[in-house]
MIKOLSE-109613 format. One record per residue (C-alpha): x, y, z; residue in three letters; residue number from 1. Coordinates in nm, 2 decimals, m for minus. Example, Ala and Ser with C-alpha at 12.3 -4.5 7.8 and 13.67 -1.06 7.14 Angstrom:
% MIKOLSE-109613
<nuba xx="1.23" yy="m0.45" zz="0.78" residu="ALA" num="1"/>
<nuba xx="1.37" yy="m0.11" zz="0.71" residu="SER" num="2"/>
This chain:
% MIKOLSE-109613
<nuba xx="m3.33" yy="4.85" zz="9.46" residu="MET" num="1"/>
<nuba xx="m3.11" yy="4.87" zz="9.77" residu="SER" num="2"/>
<nuba xx="m2.92" yy="5.23" zz="9.83" residu="SER" num="3"/>
<nuba xx="m2.63" yy="5.05" zz="9.93" residu="VAL" num="4"/>
<nuba xx="m2.37" yy="5.01" zz="9.65" residu="PRO" num="5"/>
<nuba xx="m2.29" yy="4.68" zz="9.50" residu="ARG" num="6"/>
<nuba xx="m1.91" yy="4.71" zz="9.58" residu="TRP" num="7"/>
<nuba xx="m2.01" yy="4.72" zz="9.98" residu="SER" num="8"/>
<nuba xx="m2.20" yy="4.41" zz="9.97" residu="ARG" num="9"/>
<nuba xx="m1.95" yy="4.20" zz="9.90" residu="ARG" num="10"/>
<nuba xx="m1.80" yy="3.97" zz="10.16" residu="THR" num="11"/>
<nuba xx="m1.40" yy="4.04" zz="10.23" residu="ALA" num="12"/>
<nuba xx="m1.26" yy="3.71" zz="10.18" residu="ALA" num="13"/>
<nuba xx="m1.44" yy="3.77" zz="9.84" residu="GLY" num="14"/>
<nuba xx="m1.30" yy="4.13" zz="9.76" residu="LEU" num="15"/>
<nuba xx="m0.98" yy="4.02" zz="9.86" residu="GLN" num="16"/>
<nuba xx="m0.99" yy="3.69" zz="9.63" residu="ARG" num="17"/>
<nuba xx="m1.13" yy="3.90" zz="9.31" residu="GLN" num="18"/>
<nuba xx="m0.84" yy="4.19" zz="9.40" residu="ILE" num="19"/>
<nuba xx="m0.56" yy="3.93" zz="9.39" residu="LEU" num="20"/>
<nuba xx="m0.75" yy="3.79" zz="9.10" residu="GLU" num="21"/>
<nuba xx="m0.69" yy="4.12" zz="8.89" residu="ALA" num="22"/>
<nuba xx="m0.35" yy="4.17" zz="9.06" residu="PHE" num="23"/>
<nuba xx="m0.27" yy="3.82" zz="8.90" residu="THR" num="24"/>
<nuba xx="m0.42" yy="3.87" zz="8.54" residu="ASP" num="25"/>
<nuba xx="m0.30" yy="4.21" zz="8.47" residu="GLY" num="26"/>
<nuba xx="0.07" yy="4.08" zz="8.52" residu="ILE" num="27"/>
<nuba xx="0.12" yy="3.75" zz="8.47" residu="ALA" num="28"/>
<nuba xx="0.19" yy="3.82" zz="8.10" residu="GLY" num="29"/>
<nuba xx="0.47" yy="4.05" zz="8.21" residu="ARG" num="30"/>
<nuba xx="0.63" yy="3.95" zz="8.51" residu="PRO" num="31"/>
<nuba xx="0.93" yy="4.17" zz="8.44" residu="GLU" num="32"/>
<nuba xx="0.78" yy="4.46" zz="8.57" residu="THR" num="33"/>
<nuba xx="0.73" yy="4.32" zz="8.92" residu="THR" num="34"/>
<nuba xx="1.10" yy="4.38" zz="9.01" residu="PHE" num="35"/>
<nuba xx="1.10" yy="4.58" zz="9.30" residu="GLY" num="36"/>
<nuba xx="0.73" yy="4.61" zz="9.43" residu="ASN" num="37"/>
<nuba xx="0.48" yy="4.41" zz="9.59" residu="VAL" num="38"/>
<nuba xx="0.36" yy="4.27" zz="9.27" residu="LYS" num="39"/>
<nuba xx="0.59" yy="4.00" zz="9.26" residu="ALA" num="40"/>
<nuba xx="0.45" yy="3.94" zz="9.59" residu="ASP" num="41"/>
<nuba xx="0.10" yy="3.83" zz="9.41" residu="VAL" num="42"/>
<nuba xx="0.28" yy="3.63" zz="9.18" residu="LEU" num="43"/>
<nuba xx="0.50" yy="3.42" zz="9.38" residu="GLU" num="44"/>
<nuba xx="0.20" yy="3.29" zz="9.55" residu="HIS" num="45"/>
<nuba xx="m0.03" yy="3.23" zz="9.24" residu="PHE" num="46"/>
<nuba xx="0.17" yy="3.17" zz="8.94" residu="VAL" num="47"/>
<nuba xx="0.36" yy="2.86" zz="8.93" residu="PRO" num="48"/>
<nuba xx="0.71" yy="2.84" zz="8.83" residu="GLY" num="49"/>
<nuba xx="0.72" yy="3.22" zz="8.87" residu="PHE" num="50"/>
<nuba xx="1.06" yy="3.32" zz="9.05" residu="ARG" num="51"/>
<nuba xx="1.10" yy="3.70" zz="9.18" residu="ARG" num="52"/>
<nuba xx="1.45" yy="3.92" zz="9.12" residu="GLY" num="53"/>
<nuba xx="1.67" yy="3.96" zz="9.34" residu="ASP" num="54"/>
<nuba xx="1.82" yy="4.36" zz="9.35" residu="PHE" num="55"/>
<nuba xx="2.14" yy="4.21" zz="9.53" residu="VAL" num="56"/>
<nuba xx="2.17" yy="3.94" zz="9.31" residu="GLU" num="57"/>
<nuba xx="2.18" yy="4.17" zz="8.99" residu="VAL" num="58"/>
<nuba xx="2.41" yy="4.38" zz="9.15" residu="ILE" num="59"/>
<nuba xx="2.65" yy="4.11" zz="9.25" residu="GLN" num="60"/>
<nuba xx="2.63" yy="3.97" zz="8.90" residu="SER" num="61"/>
<nuba xx="2.68" yy="4.27" zz="8.75" residu="SER" num="62"/>
<nuba xx="3.01" yy="4.32" zz="8.50" residu="ASP" num="63"/>
<nuba xx="3.11" yy="4.64" zz="8.63" residu="TRP" num="64"/>
<nuba xx="3.48" yy="4.70" zz="8.58" residu="PRO" num="65"/>
<nuba xx="3.66" yy="4.71" zz="8.96" residu="GLU" num="66"/>
């Protein structure tokens, strides 16, 4: 048995892929929670058809009285 933790023996590319897969799996079913944070970047790369919300568009299209 090695004294090096199993997670530290993973390749950097493998760890990067696993991190991104975990983010995608965790948020793909609730994309509305990505508004205004970096999770939208993950879904934009890995979920076909995902379109991030745009804060400026939300403000500009809001029906607020003048």
